[in-house]
N, C-alpha and C positions, 0 to 999 in steps of 0.2 A: 395403310400401314402407319402413317404419321398420326392419324386419329387414335389408333389403338395404343401406340406408344404414349401419346399424350394422356389418354385416359388412365393407362397403367401408372404413369408418373403421378398424376393427380391423386389417384387412390393411395399410392405409397406415401405421398406428402401428407394427406389427411390422416392416414393411419399413424404415421410417425408423430404428428402434432398431438393426436389424442393420447398416444402412448407417453409422450413427454409430459403432457399435462397430468396424466394419471401418476407417473413416476414422481412428478413435482409435488403432488399432494401427499403421496406416501412418504417422500423425504421430509416434508414439513411436519407430518405427524410424528415421525421418528425423532426429528430434531426437537420437537416440543417435549418429548419424554426425557430428553437429556437435560436435566436441570442445571448442570454445571455450564453447559454450552449456552443455554438460554440466559443464565445469569451474566455470562460474559457479554452476550448480545445486548441485554438490558443496560448493563453498565456503559457500554459503548454508546448506546442511544442517548443516555443521560449526559454523558461527557460531551457528545457532539452538540446537543441542545444547549447545554450550559455554556460551552465555549462560543457558540455562534449567536446565541440570543442573550445570554447573561449580561455581557458588557453594555447592551443597549439600555439596561435598567440601572446601571451604576452611575452615581453622581461623579465618579472619578474617571470616567472613560476618556476624558481629554488628555490624561497623563501629564497634567501640568506639574511643574516643579514647585514644591512647597517646602521652603527652607525651614519653616517653623515646625514641620512634622517629620523631620528626618529620623530614620531608624527607630520609630516608635514600636513598642511591643504590641502584640495583638490586644484589641480592646473592642468594645461594642461599636465604636465608630469605624475602626479598621479591623475587621475580623481576623485577618492574617498579618496585621501590622503594616508598616511602611518601609520602603527601601531607602537607599542612601540619598535619593533626591526628593524624598517625601511623598512618593507616589504609592497608591494603595496596592498592596501585593496581591490581593485576591483578584482585583480587576486586571492587573498585569498578567496574572496566572491564566485567566480565561482568554485574554487577548493573545497570549503566547500559545495557548493550546489551539486557538484558531489557526495560527500560522503553522504550527508543527503538524497538526492533523491534515491541513491542506497540502503541505509538502509531501507527507507520507502517502496520502491517497493519490495525489496527482502523479508522483513518481511511480507508484505501483501500477496505475493505469497505463502509463507510458511503457513501462517494462513489460507488462502483459501484452500490449499491442505489438511491440517490436518482437518480443520473444515468440509469441504465438504465430505471427505472420512468417517470420524467418524459419521457425520450426516446421510449419506446414509446407512451405516451399521446399525446404531441404528434404523432408520425408516423402513428399509426393513426387517430385521430379528426380531426386537422387542425382547420381552422376557428378559432373563438375560443380554444379550449383551446391549440392550437398557437401562436397569436399571443401569448398571455399567457406561456406557459412560455418560448418562445424570446426574447421581449423581456427577461424577467428574466435569462435566461442571457447575452444580449448585454450587458446592463448590467453584470453581474458580470465578464464577459470584458474589458470596456473599462477596468476598474480593475485595476492590477497587484495580484497576490495578496499580495505581501510587505507593502505598506503597510496593507492591510486586516488582515493578521495582527498587525502591530505595534499598530494601533489597538485591536483586540480584546484583545491581551495587556496593553496599558496599562490598559484598562478593568478587566481581572481584578485587576491590582495595585491599582488605585484602589478597587475594591470589596472588597479584602482577602478574596478567595476563599481558603479553606483549602487548604494544600498537597496534602492527600490527594485533593481533588476537581479540582485543576487539570489533572491528566493526562487525565481524562475530558472536560473542557471543551476541552482542546487537540485531542483527537480530533475533536470536533464542529466546531471551528473549521476544521481542515484539510479536513474533508469538505465544508463549506459552500463553500469556494473551489475544490474539486476537481471538483464535479459538472457545472458548465456545459459544459466541453469534451466530456465523455463524452456528455452529453445530446444535443449537436449531432451527434456521430458516430452515435449510436443512431438518432436521428430520420432522418438521411440513409439509413441502411440500411433502416429501416422503410418509407420512402417507395417504395423499390424492391421490397422483399419483398411488400408488400401488393398489388402489381399482378401478382405471379407467378401462373402457371396453377394451382398447387396451392391458392393462397388463393382463387381463383375457384371451385375445386371445393368448398372448405369452405363458401363462401356458398351454392352450389347445394344442398349437403346440409343447410343450415339450422343450422349449428353456432353456438353462442353466442360472443359476443365474448371472454369469459374463456377459453374453450377455444382459440379461434383464437390469442389472445395468448400463452398459457402453454404450449400443447402444439405449436403449429406455427410461430409466429414467434420466440419466445424461444430455442428450441434452435438456430436458425440464427444467432443473435447470440452464442452462446457463444465461438466463436473470437475475435471482436472483443473481447468483454468480458475474456477471459483475458489477451490481449496487453496491453490498456490497463491492466488491474489490475496486472499484473506491472511494467510500466514506471512506473506512478504510485506504486508502493510506495517506490522509491528517492527520488522527489521529496518524498514525505511525510516520510521519515526525515530528509532534508536540511532541509526546512522546520522540523521540530520541533527539530533541532539548532541552527538559526539563532535560533529564538525563545528556546530555553533559554540560548544563549550571551549574548544580550542581556538576560537576566533577565526575559523576558516569557512564557516557557513553563512547563515543569515546574521547580519551585523546589527547592533543597536543603531538607532533607537527602535527599530523593529524588534519586538520581543518574541523570543521563542523559549521553550523550556530549557534548552541547552545554554543559551547565553544568560538566562536568569541565574543559573547555577554558577556560571563563570563570573558573574558580577559580584558574587560573595566568595571570592577566592583567597581571602586573607585569614589569618589565624583568629583575629578578633571576631570577625563575622562568623567563622565556623564554631567558635566556642560560645559566644555570647548572643549571637543573633541567628538562631536556627530557623526562624521564620523566613529568612531570606533564601535559603537553599533547600530546606526540607520539603516545602510544598511542590516546587517543580520536580524534585527528585521522586517524590511519591506519585505525582501525576504520570511521569514517564513509566515508572515501574508498574503501576496498576493498569495503565492503558495497554502496555505491551502484553502483560499477562492476560488481560481480558480478551485481547485480539487472538492470542495464541490458543486460549481455551475454546473460544468460539470456532477457530479454524480447525482444531482437533475434532470438535463435534461435527463440523461439516464434513470432514474427511471420513469419519465413521459412518455418516449417513450416505454420502454420495459415492464412496468407493465401492464398486460392485464386488470387489474381491474381499471386502471386509466381512468377517464373520460376526454374527450376533453374539 
């Protein structure tokens, strides 16, 4: 009997893996036909390569102070001009993008891991576990995320957290306010998936809960997780930029797009030195728009309820 159940399970796993690979190819073909989504993906790829590789080829990557080149307008030597300390704005922009993208991606991954795990546990086991997790999520959802982030950022400044560690704490802060919505979505999917016929078959076969969760239920949640993760990345980058702009996120001398805009916060810089604040503002805008466009394309492709 155990051999029969093992063979049946092996056949089911092989069939599902082939079906997933076939669905993956079909999704990729449909995604390639969406020119707007592919343009967003291409822009993001170029942005990531430029931010992580570009500063390596810049002669101004050391960010040394150059008093003789303070607030210079864009020129052939400095394509986007220099800032108040004579540093090259283009190089600072790429270095800031490296930090902003890292914070956005890392906080997204943390929130997806926390939210998906808690949502799976709540939807599968239900009962008291479900009530506790969902009430915590409801409590966090009732409070706007931005005030929570402002309070936590003010506490970091009050506790005098070193600049080198603030980036990692900001990642955790963004993930803590980002997981409740995902947990509710995953829980809703789990409540429907656990009643499916193939899950009843796993119960008859006597599979352990761990195998049910990670081999049969979690793969069916991948499309939802991919779409939510993509769309939440833009929000995380925007939230980090807002915190840094108000001096509550990543602090100088570590550059982010938010604190680059904050550095040009007086009227003279706003009117006469647009190269100090326009490049990081444009970078935030275009990056978030590109991520959202790509996420919408993924949702159209991966959502089984989406009509052509």
